[in-house]
C-alpha positions as CSV (number, residue, x, y, z in Angstrom):
1,X,-11.0,54.3,71.4
2,X,-8.4,52.3,73.1
3,X,-9.1,52.4,76.9
4,X,-7.1,51.6,78.7
5,X,-5.5,52.9,81.9
6,X,-1.8,52.9,82.9
7,X,-1.5,51.9,86.6
8,X,1.2,51.7,89.1
9,X,1.9,48.1,90.5
10,X,2.2,47.5,94.0
11,X,5.0,48.6,96.0
12,X,7.3,46.1,93.9
13,X,9.0,48.7,91.9
14,X,8.6,52.2,91.7
15,X,9.7,51.8,88.0
16,X,6.8,48.5,87.0
17,X,3.8,49.4,85.7
18,X,1.0,47.8,83.5
19,X,-1.0,48.4,80.6
20,X,-4.2,47.8,82.4
21,X,-7.5,46.7,79.2
22,X,-10.9,47.8,80.5
23,X,-13.3,48.3,78.3
24,X,-12.0,48.1,74.8
25,X,-14.1,47.7,72.2
26,X,-11.8,47.3,69.4
27,X,-10.6,49.5,66.0
28,X,-8.6,50.2,63.8
29,X,-5.5,47.3,63.4
30,X,-2.8,49.5,62.6
31,X,-3.4,51.4,65.4
32,X,-2.8,47.7,67.9
33,X,-0.4,46.5,66.2
34,X,1.3,49.9,66.7
35,X,0.4,49.8,70.7
36,X,1.2,46.3,71.3
37,X,4.9,46.5,69.2
38,X,5.4,49.7,71.5
39,X,4.4,47.1,74.3
40,X,6.1,44.2,73.9
41,X,9.3,45.9,73.5
42,X,8.6,47.8,76.7
43,X,8.4,45.1,79.1
44,X,5.5,45.8,80.5
45,X,3.0,43.3,81.8
46,X,0.0,43.5,79.9
47,X,-4.0,43.5,82.9
48,X,-6.9,42.0,81.4
49,X,-9.3,43.1,83.8
50,X,-12.9,44.1,82.0
51,X,-13.6,44.1,77.9
52,X,-11.4,43.4,75.0
53,X,-13.2,43.1,71.6
54,X,-12.1,43.3,68.4
55,X,-8.3,44.2,67.3
56,X,-7.6,44.9,71.4
57,X,-7.6,41.0,70.9
58,X,-4.3,40.9,69.0
59,X,-2.6,41.9,72.7
60,X,-2.9,37.8,72.7
61,X,-0.3,37.2,69.8
62,X,2.0,40.9,69.9
63,X,3.0,40.5,73.7
64,X,4.7,37.8,75.0
65,X,1.7,34.8,76.9
66,X,4.5,35.7,80.5
67,X,3.8,39.6,80.0
68,X,-0.7,39.1,80.2
69,X,-2.0,37.9,82.9
70,X,-5.7,38.4,83.6
71,X,-8.4,38.7,85.9
72,X,-12.1,37.5,86.4
73,X,-13.4,40.6,84.6
74,X,-11.3,39.9,82.2
75,X,-14.1,38.7,78.3
76,X,-12.2,38.5,75.1
77,X,-14.2,39.7,72.4
78,X,-13.1,37.9,68.4
79,X,-15.2,37.9,65.2
80,X,-13.6,38.2,61.7
81,X,-12.1,42.1,60.4
82,X,-14.2,44.0,58.6
83,X,-14.3,47.9,56.9
84,X,-17.1,49.8,55.4
85,X,-17.8,50.0,51.2
86,X,-18.7,52.9,49.2
87,X,-22.4,53.3,50.9
88,X,-20.1,52.5,54.6
89,X,-21.8,49.4,55.8
90,X,-19.7,46.8,56.4
91,X,-18.5,44.5,54.6
92,X,-16.5,41.5,55.2
93,X,-12.0,41.2,55.1
94,X,-10.1,38.5,54.2
95,X,-6.8,40.2,54.7
96,X,-8.2,41.8,57.8
97,X,-8.9,38.3,58.5
98,X,-6.2,37.0,57.4
99,X,-3.7,39.0,59.5
100,X,-5.6,38.7,62.3
101,X,-5.4,34.7,62.3
102,X,-2.3,34.7,61.8
103,X,-1.9,36.8,64.8
104,X,-2.7,34.9,66.9
105,X,-0.8,32.6,69.6
106,X,-2.3,28.7,69.0
107,X,-4.1,28.4,71.4
108,X,-6.4,30.8,70.6
109,X,-6.5,29.9,67.2
110,X,-7.4,25.9,67.6
111,X,-10.4,27.8,70.6
112,X,-11.7,29.5,67.2
113,X,-11.7,26.6,65.4
114,X,-13.7,24.5,67.6
115,X,-16.1,28.2,68.0
116,X,-16.7,27.8,63.9
117,X,-13.7,30.3,63.4
118,X,-13.7,33.6,63.3
119,X,-16.9,35.5,61.6
120,X,-19.9,38.4,61.9
121,X,-20.2,36.3,64.8
122,X,-18.8,37.7,68.3
123,X,-17.3,35.4,69.8
124,X,-16.0,35.3,73.8
125,X,-12.9,33.6,75.8
126,X,-13.4,34.4,79.3
127,X,-13.6,32.4,83.2
128,X,-11.9,29.1,82.8
129,X,-11.2,29.2,79.5
130,X,-9.4,31.7,79.4
131,X,-7.1,31.1,82.5
132,X,-6.6,27.9,81.4
133,X,-4.7,29.8,78.4
134,X,-3.3,33.0,80.1
135,X,-2.5,33.3,83.8
136,X,-4.3,35.3,86.3
137,X,-3.2,38.5,87.7
138,X,-1.4,38.3,91.3
139,X,-3.0,40.8,94.1
140,X,-1.5,44.4,93.7
141,X,-1.8,44.2,89.5
């Protein structure tokens, strides 16, 4: 389930808004593609202010970099895509994993390669590594 909060930005403009990600544990890729494609065209800023795991991380490739900011609470978790098999067990989805890889910007793919790529194991992008790639949110966002 998407765990995001729509908040109004400071006093800069009464119509400005930010899409705030605070505790998003991911889900089906298609739902996130739809959500982030809508955000891309809306012009809203996306504030990552907590967990953004799994399919949520596609925000980095589906929303323009200049429309994303991160707080010191931001923590992105990446892993290979999976799907349920006939018994309901998690099995790797090569097609889904290739899709995720294609969505991520080059800087994120390079970072992931240094961490071993997309695998069953979750790897986290946060702190200085994250703020080297994405701007810190301004006060009032």
